[in-house]
RODO-2510 file (C-alpha; in nm, 4 decimals, decimal comma):
residues 542
     n   res          X          Y          Z
     1     m    -0,4022     7,9994    -4,1106
     2     e    -0,4968     7,6530    -3,9741
     3     f    -0,2770     7,3981    -3,8364
     4     d    -0,3440     7,0640    -3,6678
     5     y    -0,1661     7,1994    -3,3508
     6     v    -0,0823     7,5203    -3,2309
     7     i     0,1162     7,5803    -2,9481
     8     v     0,1228     7,9228    -2,7636
     9     g     0,4499     8,0069    -2,6128
    10     a     0,8111     7,8985    -2,7221
    11     g     0,9675     7,8503    -2,3993
    12     s     1,1479     7,5474    -2,2412
    13     a     0,8303     7,3295    -2,2947
    14     g     0,7158     7,4859    -2,6140
    15     c     0,9843     7,4085    -2,7938
    16     v     0,9986     7,0475    -2,7157
    17     l     0,6444     7,0174    -2,8265
    18     a     0,7233     7,1834    -3,1206
    19     n     1,0133     6,9455    -3,2390
    20     r     0,8026     6,6005    -3,1256
    21     l     0,4615     6,7063    -3,2629
    22     s     0,6479     6,8031    -3,5933
    23     d     0,8780     6,4999    -3,6154
    24     g     0,8041     6,2897    -3,9150
    25     g     0,5961     6,5301    -4,0949
    26     k     0,2510     6,3959    -4,0358
    27     f     0,0991     6,7028    -3,8404
    28     q     0,0957     7,0753    -3,9331
    29     v     0,2382     7,2561    -3,6095
    30     a     0,2433     7,6201    -3,5543
    31     l     0,4572     7,7487    -3,2772
    32     l     0,3369     8,0973    -3,1587
    33     e     0,6150     8,3300    -2,9323
    34     a     0,5052     8,6921    -2,8240
    35     g     0,8740     8,7893    -2,8166
    36     g     1,1436     8,7578    -3,0977
    37     r     1,4081     8,5322    -3,2410
    38     d     1,6937     8,4254    -2,9982
    39     s     1,9333     8,6020    -3,2222
    40     s     2,1248     8,8437    -2,9520
    41     p     2,4549     8,6899    -2,9005
    42     w     2,4044     8,7649    -2,5163
    43     i     2,1305     8,4785    -2,5089
    44     h     2,4201     8,2264    -2,6317
    45     v     2,6822     8,3567    -2,4322
    46     p     2,6304     8,1566    -2,0839
    47     v     2,6810     8,4905    -1,8524
    48     g     2,4650     8,6740    -2,0699
    49     y     2,1893     8,6693    -1,8087
    50     f     2,3461     8,9881    -1,6640
    51     k     2,2113     9,1662    -1,9957
    52     t     1,9077     8,9655    -2,0687
    53     m     1,7060     8,9546    -1,7530
    54     g     1,5490     9,3080    -1,7417
    55     n     1,5685     9,3823    -2,0967
    56     p     1,2232     9,4211    -2,2068
    57     k     1,3313     9,2671    -2,5707
    58     t     1,4034     8,9423    -2,4014
    59     d     1,2058     8,9466    -2,0498
    60     w     0,8566     8,9986    -1,9965
    61     g     0,9475     9,2256    -1,6781
    62     y     0,6697     9,1289    -1,4344
    63     q     0,6821     9,2397    -1,0697
    64     t     0,4907     9,1301    -0,7791
    65     e     0,2827     9,3212    -0,5640
    66     p     0,4042     9,4523    -0,1894
    67     d     0,4108     9,1284    -0,0114
    68     p     0,3598     9,1323     0,3620
    69     g     0,5832     8,8408     0,4028
    70     l     0,8701     9,0098     0,2689
    71     n     0,8088     9,3690     0,4876
    72     g     0,5909     9,5138     0,1915
    73     r     0,8619     9,4911    -0,0602
    74     a     0,7524     9,4112    -0,3843
    75     l     0,9824     9,1856    -0,6236
    76     k     1,1011     9,1821    -1,0083
    77     w     0,9929     8,8493    -1,1681
    78     p     1,2017     8,8158    -1,4924
    79     r     1,0288     8,5686    -1,7426
    80     g     1,1823     8,4826    -2,0915
    81     r     1,0100     8,6750    -2,3756
    82     v     1,2121     8,5073    -2,6566
    83     l     1,2447     8,1652    -2,8567
    84     g     1,3486     7,9592    -2,5839
    85     g     1,1638     8,1524    -2,2942
    86     s     1,3376     8,1382    -1,9589
    87     s     1,5556     7,8887    -2,1055
    88     s     1,7096     8,1513    -2,2896
    89     i     1,7782     8,4073    -1,9823
    90     n     1,8300     8,1745    -1,7048
    91     g     2,1331     8,0843    -1,5116
    92     l     2,1733     7,7539    -1,7047
    93     l     2,1418     7,5426    -1,3848
    94     y     2,0166     7,1906    -1,4258
    95     v     1,8280     6,9860    -1,1847
    96     r     1,5775     6,7456    -1,1727
    97     g     1,4207     6,7623    -0,8109
    98     q     1,3903     6,4652    -0,6311
    99     a     1,2022     6,1392    -0,7142
   100     a     1,0036     6,2048    -0,4249
   101     d     0,8605     6,4950    -0,5801
   102     y     0,6929     6,3314    -0,8725
   103     d     0,5937     6,0094    -0,6856
   104     h     0,4084     6,2837    -0,4767
   105     w     0,2751     6,4125    -0,7781
   106     r     0,1330     6,0729    -0,8658
   107     q     0,0030     6,0142    -0,4890
   108     l    -0,2230     6,3270    -0,5662
   109     g    -0,4168     6,1459    -0,8060
   110     n    -0,2010     6,1982    -1,1118
   111     a    -0,1435     5,8808    -1,2790
   112     g     0,1692     5,8478    -1,4904
   113     w     0,3860     6,0907    -1,3080
   114     g     0,5618     5,9031    -1,0616
   115     w     0,9470     5,9052    -1,0816
   116     e     0,9375     5,5642    -1,2473
   117     d     0,7014     5,7114    -1,5215
   118     v     0,9260     6,0591    -1,5686
   119     l     1,2602     5,9094    -1,5389
   120     p     1,2712     5,7849    -1,9029
   121     l     1,1714     6,1117    -2,0206
   122     f     1,4529     6,3137    -1,8206
   123     k     1,6875     6,0557    -1,9977
   124     r     1,5250     6,0949    -2,3551
   125     a     1,5853     6,5024    -2,3088
   126     e     1,9233     6,5238    -2,2134
   127     s     2,2878     6,4616    -2,3206
   128     y     2,4970     6,3894    -2,0060
   129     a     2,8416     6,2179    -2,0373
   130     g     2,8735     6,1748    -1,6367
   131     g     2,6650     5,9593    -1,3910
   132     d     2,5031     5,6198    -1,3883
   133     p     2,3709     5,5341    -1,7381
   134     e     2,0961     5,3589    -1,5490
   135     i     1,9563     5,7164    -1,4553
   136     r     2,1185     5,9652    -1,6745
   137     g     2,0681     6,0280    -2,0808
   138     r     2,3528     6,0154    -2,3147
   139     h     2,2017     6,1055    -2,6411
   140     g     1,8900     6,3454    -2,5862
   141     p     1,8972     6,6947    -2,7724
   142     l     1,9618     6,8856    -2,4533
   143     s     2,3236     6,9166    -2,3919
   144     v     2,3927     6,8864    -1,9967
   145     s     2,7566     6,9573    -1,8911
   146     d     2,9703     6,9770    -1,5621
   147     s     3,1025     7,3484    -1,5083
   148     a     3,4329     7,4112    -1,6612
   149     v     3,5086     7,7357    -1,4641
   150     s     3,6520     7,6761    -1,0922
   151     r     3,6961     7,9473    -0,8478
   152     e     3,8560     7,9054    -0,5018
   153     c     3,6337     8,0739    -0,2832
   154     v     3,3288     7,8583    -0,4009
   155     d     3,5389     7,5222    -0,3591
   156     l     3,6738     7,6325    -0,0274
   157     y     3,3003     7,6898     0,0981
   158     l     3,2042     7,3588    -0,0211
   159     d     3,4974     7,2114     0,1419
   160     a     3,3826     7,3568     0,4601
   161     a     3,0112     7,2475     0,4239
   162     v     3,1934     6,8720     0,4171
   163     n     3,3975     6,9563     0,7102
   164     a     3,0739     7,0641     0,8711
   165     g     2,9401     6,6919     0,8252
   166     y     2,7383     6,7464     0,5284
   167     p     2,8459     6,4509     0,2515
   168     r     2,9650     6,5134    -0,0893
   169     t     2,7825     6,4295    -0,4178
   170     d     2,9319     6,3770    -0,7506
   171     d     2,5805     6,3715    -0,9207
   172     y     2,2839     6,5534    -0,7567
   173     n     2,0792     6,4408    -1,0292
   174     g     2,1706     6,0759    -0,9824
   175     a     2,0180     5,8248    -0,7138
   176     s     1,9977     6,0525    -0,4695
   177     q     2,0073     6,4511    -0,4342
   178     e     2,1533     6,5115    -0,1107
   179     g     2,4687     6,6345    -0,0635
   180     v     2,7685     6,8985    -0,1633
   181     g     2,9070     6,9545    -0,5194
   182     h     2,8876     7,1583    -0,8319
   183     f     2,6067     7,2541    -1,0644
   184     q     2,5726     7,0972    -1,4114
   185     l     2,4736     7,3332    -1,6792
   186     t     2,2653     7,3376    -2,0036
   187     m     2,5634     7,4295    -2,2019
   188     r     2,7177     7,2910    -2,5400
   189     n     3,0650     7,4108    -2,6168
   190     g     3,0838     7,7026    -2,4077
   191     r     2,7559     7,8100    -2,5285
   192     r     2,3988     7,8325    -2,3692
   193     c     2,1925     7,5113    -2,4750
   194     s     1,8482     7,6857    -2,4404
   195     s     1,5392     7,4886    -2,5286
   196     a     1,5275     7,6769    -2,8689
   197     v     1,8867     7,5657    -2,9395
   198     a     1,8287     7,2098    -2,8202
   199     y     1,4654     7,1475    -2,9828
   200     l     1,4045     7,3862    -3,2741
   201     g     1,7472     7,4087    -3,4058
   202     p     1,7031     7,0699    -3,5377
   203     a     1,3174     7,0989    -3,6354
   204     k     1,2885     7,4678    -3,7703
   205     r     1,3452     7,3662    -4,1111
   206     r     1,0710     7,1216    -4,1327
   207     r     0,8020     7,2370    -4,3769
   208     n     0,5339     7,1311    -4,1460
   209     l     0,6466     7,3769    -3,8587
   210     t     0,5526     7,7154    -3,8902
   211     i     0,7306     7,9252    -3,6208
   212     l     0,5516     8,2726    -3,5870
   213     t     0,7548     8,5495    -3,3813
   214     d     0,6448     8,8434    -3,2429
   215     c     0,2998     8,6979    -3,2368
   216     p     0,1376     8,7425    -2,9020
   217     a    -0,1697     8,5820    -2,8108
   218     e    -0,4802     8,7742    -2,7132
   219     r    -0,7369     8,4977    -2,6394
   220     l    -0,8586     8,1858    -2,7272
   221     v    -1,1520     8,1139    -2,9528
   222     f    -1,4176     7,8444    -2,8994
   223     d    -1,6891     7,6480    -3,0605
   224     g    -1,8947     7,5885    -2,7455
   225     k    -1,6893     7,4047    -2,4783
   226     r    -1,4013     7,3166    -2,7411
   227     a    -1,1098     7,5211    -2,8104
   228     t    -1,0980     7,5997    -3,1645
   229     g    -0,8088     7,8751    -3,2497
   230     v    -0,6032     8,1436    -3,1002
   231     e    -0,6769     8,5405    -3,1586
   232     v    -0,3113     8,7054    -3,2099
   233     t    -0,1610     9,0159    -3,3284
   234     h     0,0803     8,9422    -3,5908
   235     q     0,2613     9,2203    -3,8143
   236     g     0,0401     9,4965    -3,7133
   237     t    -0,2950     9,2758    -3,7714
   238     r    -0,5328     9,0792    -3,5494
   239     k    -0,5993     8,7657    -3,6998
   240     t    -0,7030     8,3911    -3,5794
   241     i    -0,4968     8,0930    -3,6211
   242     k    -0,7222     7,7833    -3,5950
   243     a    -0,6544     7,4395    -3,4562
   244     r    -0,7920     7,1135    -3,6014
   245     k    -0,6960     6,9291    -3,3340
   246     e    -0,5444     7,0584    -3,0360
   247     i    -0,4007     7,4058    -2,8935
   248     v    -0,1206     7,3558    -2,6334
   249     l    -0,0788     7,6472    -2,3954
   250     s     0,2954     7,6829    -2,2868
   251     a     0,2931     8,0179    -2,1899
   252     g     0,4487     7,9693    -1,8535
   253     a     0,3163     8,0168    -1,4996
   254     i     0,2061     8,3694    -1,5680
   255     g     0,1109     8,3582    -1,9111
   256     s    -0,0915     8,0482    -1,9288
   257     p    -0,3407     8,1233    -1,6354
   258     q    -0,3756     8,4969    -1,7868
   259     l    -0,4692     8,3788    -2,1425
   260     l    -0,7336     8,1231    -1,9689
   261     m    -0,8914     8,4110    -1,7509
   262     v    -0,8976     8,6821    -2,0540
   263     s    -1,0600     8,4121    -2,2640
   264     g    -1,3557     8,3443    -1,9826
   265     i    -1,2049     8,0263    -1,8157
   266     g    -1,1291     8,0809    -1,4725
   267     d    -1,2803     8,2118    -1,1221
   268     p    -1,6179     8,3704    -1,2270
   269     e    -1,5609     8,5892    -0,9081
   270     m    -1,2341     8,7245    -1,0420
   271     l    -1,3397     8,7228    -1,4302
   272     a    -1,6625     8,9540    -1,3618
   273     p    -1,4910     9,2639    -1,2312
   274     h    -1,3077     9,2952    -1,5884
   275     g    -1,6424     9,2508    -1,7800
   276     i    -1,5443     8,9021    -1,8920
   277     e    -1,7949     8,6788    -1,9116
   278     t    -1,7287     8,3052    -1,7722
   279     r    -1,7105     8,0542    -2,0582
   280     h    -1,6191     7,7915    -1,8029
   281     a    -1,5929     7,8222    -1,4400
   282     l    -1,2293     7,6603    -1,2901
   283     t    -1,1824     7,8341    -0,9583
   284     g    -0,7978     7,7243    -0,9368
   285     v    -0,6968     7,9074    -1,2388
   286     g    -0,4243     8,1621    -1,1143
   287     k    -0,4169     7,9952    -0,7628
   288     n    -0,1769     7,7489    -0,5985
   289     l     0,1164     8,0088    -0,7047
   290     q     0,4632     7,8680    -0,5769
   291     d     0,8243     8,0125    -0,5853
   292     h     1,1436     7,9453    -0,4036
   293     l     1,2419     8,2366    -0,2064
   294     q     1,6265     8,2734    -0,1777
   295     a     1,8174     8,4508     0,1112
   296     r     2,1741     8,5571     0,0280
   297     p     2,4297     8,5832     0,3107
   298     v     2,7273     8,7717     0,1587
   299     y     3,1241     8,7227     0,2593
   300     k     3,3918     8,9542     0,2180
   301     t     3,7145     8,7436     0,1087
   302     t     4,0853     8,7891     0,0752
   303     l     4,0614     8,5905    -0,2480
   304     s     3,9893     8,7283    -0,5966
   305     t     3,6163     8,7361    -0,6993
   306     i     3,4242     8,8335    -1,0188
   307     n     3,3595     9,1758    -0,8465
   308     t     3,6803     9,2984    -0,8743
   309     e     3,7993     9,1195    -1,2150
   310     i     3,5315     9,2742    -1,4164
   311     n     3,5450     9,6239    -1,2520
   312     s     3,7087     9,7970    -1,5632
   313     l     3,6167     9,7975    -1,9416
   314     v     3,9849     9,6633    -1,9954
   315     k     3,9566     9,3810    -1,7753
   316     q     3,6223     9,2799    -1,9561
   317     g     3,7607     9,3234    -2,2754
   318     l     4,0311     9,0703    -2,2086
   319     i     3,7912     8,8495    -2,0529
   320     a     3,5837     8,8606    -2,3797
   321     l     3,9004     8,8000    -2,6050
   322     h     3,9764     8,5153    -2,4139
   323     y     3,6009     8,3814    -2,4441
   324     a     3,6078     8,4377    -2,8276
   325     a     3,9348     8,2539    -2,8827
   326     t     3,8671     7,9511    -2,6466
   327     r     3,5040     7,9445    -2,5475
   328     t     3,6258     7,9088    -2,1938
   329     g     3,6783     8,1455    -1,8943
   330     p     3,4642     8,3690    -1,6932
   331     m     3,2178     8,4123    -1,9838
   332     t     3,1104     8,0534    -1,9553
   333     m     3,0065     8,0745    -1,5907
   334     a     2,6527     7,9943    -1,4944
   335     a     2,4613     8,1695    -1,2265
   336     s     2,5985     7,9514    -0,9743
   337     l     2,9113     7,7023    -0,9287
   338     g     2,8416     7,5269    -0,6216
   339     t     2,5514     7,3743    -0,4933
   340     a     2,4421     7,1521    -0,1844
   341     f     2,1154     7,0043    -0,1163
   342     l     2,0775     6,9593     0,2547
   343     k     1,8469     6,8531     0,5437
   344     t     1,7589     7,1389     0,8224
   345     r     1,6802     6,8350     1,0735
   346     p     1,8284     6,4955     1,0562
   347     d     1,4870     6,3127     1,1048
   348     l     1,4030     6,4361     0,7495
   349     a     1,3556     6,1869     0,4856
   350     e     1,5143     6,4371     0,2134
   351     p     1,6808     6,7516     0,1718
   352     d     1,4704     7,0728     0,2268
   353     i     1,7180     7,3324     0,1774
   354     q     1,9492     7,4434    -0,1535
   355     f     2,2287     7,6261    -0,1766
   356     h     2,3592     7,8442    -0,4775
   357     v     2,7242     7,9652    -0,4132
   358     q     2,8279     8,2141    -0,6554
   359     p     3,1711     8,3934    -0,6995
   360     f     3,0455     8,7349    -0,6758
   361     s     2,7767     8,9313    -0,4801
   362     a     2,5271     9,2405    -0,5497
   363     s     2,2741     9,4065    -0,3763
   364     q     2,0458     9,2427    -0,6268
   365     k     2,1073     8,9454    -0,8686
   366     i     2,1112     9,1308    -1,1584
   367     n     2,2336     9,4547    -1,0567
   368     k     2,6041     9,5773    -1,0651
   369     p     2,8476     9,3443    -0,8474
   370     h     2,9960     9,5298    -0,5122
   371     e     3,3246     9,6876    -0,5683
   372     f     3,4741     9,4566    -0,2948
   373     n     3,6033     9,0878    -0,3267
   374     a     3,3060     8,8729    -0,1724
   375     f     3,1016     8,5590    -0,2742
   376     t     2,7282     8,4631    -0,2024
   377     a     2,6033     8,1650    -0,0058
   378     s     2,2447     8,1761    -0,0883
   379     v     1,9772     7,9284     0,0421
   380     l     1,6342     7,8398    -0,0281
   381     q     1,3713     7,6417     0,1047
   382     l     1,3120     7,3378    -0,1410
   383     r     0,9133     7,2999    -0,0722
   384     p     0,7481     7,5849     0,0588
   385     e     0,4037     7,5380     0,2073
   386     s     0,3069     7,8997     0,1312
   387     a     0,1121     7,9728    -0,1950
   388     g     0,0279     8,2792    -0,3515
   389     h    -0,2117     8,3768    -0,6363
   390     m    -0,2447     8,6133    -0,9430
   391     e    -0,5192     8,7792    -1,0634
   392     l    -0,6175     9,0104    -1,3900
   393     r    -0,5376     9,3680    -1,3910
   394     s    -0,7712     9,3843    -1,6979
   395     a    -0,9143     9,1963    -1,9856
   396     d    -0,5948     9,2821    -2,2111
   397     m    -0,3303     9,0316    -2,2421
   398     r    -0,0757     9,3485    -2,2751
   399     d    -0,1316     9,4444    -1,9040
   400     h     0,0453     9,2491    -1,6766
   401     p    -0,1360     9,0488    -1,3980
   402     v    -0,1383     9,1349    -1,0145
   403     i     0,1132     8,8738    -0,8646
   404     h     0,0837     8,7955    -0,4848
   405     p     0,3475     8,5452    -0,4025
   406     n     0,2599     8,5212    -0,0338
   407     y     0,6025     8,4194     0,0553
   408     l     0,6922     8,3081     0,4323
   409     a     0,3077     8,2856     0,5273
   410     t     0,3770     7,9428     0,7438
   411     k     0,5585     7,8468     1,0499
   412     t     0,7163     7,5841     0,8750
   413     d     0,8625     7,8187     0,5747
   414     q     0,9802     8,0590     0,8263
   415     d     1,1507     7,8181     1,0581
   416     v     1,3396     7,6382     0,7497
   417     i     1,4676     7,9581     0,5798
   418     v     1,5838     8,0981     0,9514
   419     e     1,7725     7,7405     0,9850
   420     g     1,9035     7,7658     0,6352
   421     i     2,0550     8,0912     0,7141
   422     r     2,2074     7,9653     1,0135
   423     i     2,3599     7,6585     0,8333
   424     a     2,5181     7,8932     0,5581
   425     r     2,6566     8,0847     0,8456
   426     k     2,7940     7,7716     1,0466
   427     i     2,9616     7,6524     0,7004
   428     a     3,1174     8,0044     0,6807
   429     r     3,2642     7,9501     1,0149
   430     t     3,4193     7,6442     0,8962
   431     e     3,7864     7,5744     0,7606
   432     p     3,8860     7,6149     0,5247
   433     v     3,6909     7,8726     0,4144
   434     a     3,6840     8,0555     0,7570
   435     s     4,0360     8,1600     0,7331
   436     v     3,9661     8,3571     0,3736
   437     i     3,6831     8,5671     0,5015
   438     t     3,7348     8,9096     0,6224
   439     e     3,3792     8,9896     0,6930
   440     e     3,0276     8,8748     0,6878
   441     y     2,9006     9,1604     0,4852
   442     t     2,5332     9,0592     0,5379
   443     p     2,3515     8,9339     0,7381
   444     g     2,6024     9,1017     0,9397
   445     p     2,7427     9,0729     1,3194
   446     d     2,4332     9,2327     1,4688
   447     v     2,2185     8,9538     1,3491
   448     k     2,2748     8,6954     1,5953
   449     d     2,1899     8,3347     1,5054
   450     d     2,0075     8,2576     1,8100
   451     d     1,7821     8,5617     1,7864
   452     y     1,5193     8,3889     1,5927
   453     d     1,3106     8,7084     1,4847
   454     a     1,6167     8,8998     1,3943
   455     v     1,7247     8,6375     1,1304
   456     l     1,3748     8,5936     0,9921
   457     d     1,3542     8,9897     0,9860
   458     w     1,6699     9,0007     0,7981
   459     a     1,5164     8,7311     0,5313
   460     r     1,1730     8,9157     0,5322
   461     s     1,3780     9,2374     0,4546
   462     n     1,6719     9,1071     0,1928
   463     a     1,5529     8,7567     0,0343
   464     t     1,4437     8,7526    -0,3092
   465     t     1,2980     8,4968    -0,5796
   466     i     1,5185     8,2707    -0,7149
   467     y     1,2700     8,2816    -1,0548
   468     h     1,0659     7,9738    -1,0141
   469     p     0,6930     8,0347    -1,0488
   470     t     0,4759     7,7411    -1,0887
   471     g     0,1593     7,5908    -0,9896
   472     t    -0,1204     7,8223    -1,1340
   473     c    -0,2715     7,5725    -1,3610
   474     k    -0,2410     7,2842    -1,1262
   475     m    -0,2679     6,9280    -1,2622
   476     g    -0,4851     6,6863    -1,0192
   477     q    -0,7951     6,5631    -0,9312
   478     d    -0,9520     6,8039    -0,6769
   479     d    -1,1891     7,1205    -0,7014
   480     m    -0,8625     7,3719    -0,7549
   481     a    -0,7296     7,1422    -1,0155
   482     v    -0,6958     7,3284    -1,3506
   483     v    -0,5809     7,0359    -1,5875
   484     d    -0,5955     6,6631    -1,5553
   485     e    -0,3303     6,3890    -1,5485
   486     k    -0,3158     6,3971    -1,9262
   487     l    -0,2826     6,7873    -1,9026
   488     r    -0,6339     6,8359    -2,0503
   489     v    -0,8048     7,1692    -1,9419
   490     r    -1,0872     7,0495    -1,7496
   491     g    -1,4474     7,0914    -1,9228
   492     i    -1,2625     7,2351    -2,2543
   493     a    -1,1779     7,0180    -2,5401
   494     g    -0,9058     7,0432    -2,7735
   495     l    -0,6833     7,2360    -2,5179
   496     r    -0,4134     7,1415    -2,2845
   497     v    -0,1383     7,3287    -2,0686
   498     a     0,2055     7,1947    -2,0965
   499     d     0,4321     7,4171    -1,8681
   500     a     0,5563     7,5025    -1,5015
   501     s     0,2128     7,6072    -1,4187
   502     i     0,0752     7,2522    -1,4137
   503     m     0,2964     7,1482    -1,1013
   504     p     0,0930     7,0496    -0,8331
   505     v     0,3519     7,1051    -0,5755
   506     i     0,6775     7,2951    -0,6577
   507     v     0,9676     7,0375    -0,7374
   508     s     1,2871     7,0606    -0,4930
   509     g     1,5122     7,2707    -0,7140
   510     n     1,5436     7,4615    -0,9934
   511     t     1,2561     7,4345    -1,2607
   512     n     1,3748     7,4401    -1,6120
   513     a     1,4783     7,0504    -1,6662
   514     p     1,1265     6,9334    -1,4899
   515     t     0,9622     7,1907    -1,7342
   516     i     1,1332     7,0470    -2,0479
   517     m     1,0023     6,6861    -1,9062
   518     i     0,6796     6,8183    -1,8936
   519     g     0,7112     6,9239    -2,2641
   520     e     0,8228     6,5450    -2,3283
   521     k     0,5220     6,3884    -2,1459
   522     a     0,2957     6,6454    -2,3113
   523     s     0,4135     6,5499    -2,6709
   524     d     0,3744     6,1668    -2,5587
   525     m     0,0113     6,1989    -2,4391
   526     v    -0,0713     6,4530    -2,7432
   527     l     0,0576     6,1916    -3,0119
   528     a    -0,1101     5,8758    -2,8386
   529     d    -0,4297     6,0803    -2,8544
   530     a    -0,3976     6,1422    -3,2167
   531     l    -0,2974     5,7842    -3,2694
   532     k    -0,6074     5,6606    -3,1198
   533     d    -0,8368     5,9194    -3,2890
   534     a    -0,6657     5,8174    -3,6351
   535     p    -0,9459     5,6207    -3,8481
   536     s    -0,8051     5,2492    -3,8872
   537     n    -0,7003     5,1069    -4,2086
   538     m    -1,0519     4,9174    -4,2092
   539     e    -1,2408     5,2287    -4,1466
   540     m    -1,0452     5,4121    -4,4709
   541     a    -1,1358     5,1149    -4,6675
   542     h    -1,4869     5,1476    -4,6104
***
């Protein structure tokens, strides 16, 4: 089995690459996915994330080590293990981030990654009917829409935020991110528009594209310092899939560095204990791990919420029938409806916190909802300073790596999460939402706003991931960089990484849209190099 390009991982970026590299029929492309096909109806029903997260058929089911910053708690880290990757199991929230994020990437030495460079790629990827056409895309494969679901508790909370002095925005993906508004969703006609739906759907019948599911990568194969193939297990047999031109790793912020390490690329001190001979020393593999940590104040309310609207099989059945007939209703609800990108201090140039306002509540996000009516005003720090790392548990790709997130390790991160919680509570005390709140369920009255240590301790004991791991194969020019600005693995020919792991600094918001953009950018660079390497007509004549 030999191809021009082999893509490892059919996630948010991998599906983009498979589409773009196979377009035109010039190259033979293989797309390898460790999980199965996206055939489960729960993948395509927007609210299906309640069923797919935590399901081993669709979720890798990673778990962190006990984290000192979270008072010794370990967290579950769902990541997609299916065609579409995490875009098939996520909350459907479409956020580009701030222009300043990408300008910062460029300032770190990554030419071609500034906002003016990546904006055309965001536009090319999306199809969105609203916003400024100079900034928003109209004809891309990825359908982006405004939520068709409206819930009073969410709308009242957003109105209260405006009354508390924060600006309103109609498009946080527009010229400015700052403001209070409603989430935009990766949804098409009441169904999830994953990267697999958007990019593989139009491409999967191309004769030059081979999609192999249930095909986990075991390790990379090399000829000296050139990557030439991928060892996989497929249909019960170990085999090598060869690449004539390049291999692109799009296995995600956990899978891509793990595959590099088991293949002998990484920090020699981290590889030697597992009996792995270092093929190429890259100290930064698995380092620079960044994630967004959310604190989740919950408010009991006199209004009806999802908590009680789905608390019987009869109610669930009626909702399902309504969805089947109309493709509308609660089953089209994303993980959050309302959002806000706000500043914890007026002197900041850009927002540093983000809200996810949800018309339901639970002890954990994917657990059973509470039995009482309540809503959640989740808040996170957009640009955490704290960075963790991951390391191998063994030399076997089947053994999940050891993940150390290192949350809330700096004073800045602690200050921002405390102030974010205070702002969430201030908004809840503001009309028109204050009069429909009966009780702050958590943090609760015993945790006083002016008691910094108590608020921080509540965050340490209750905050959780919002599922945005990034940075473990960082792009850059420094000693910890794993890939260069062309996403080429440093010191190894024929090998790139294209997924959220290449982010040198986490973006200010949800990570799915930026990861799809990374797939678009990578495909352009791969094809540009293919054109550069192609023999000219004159050479062919001779």
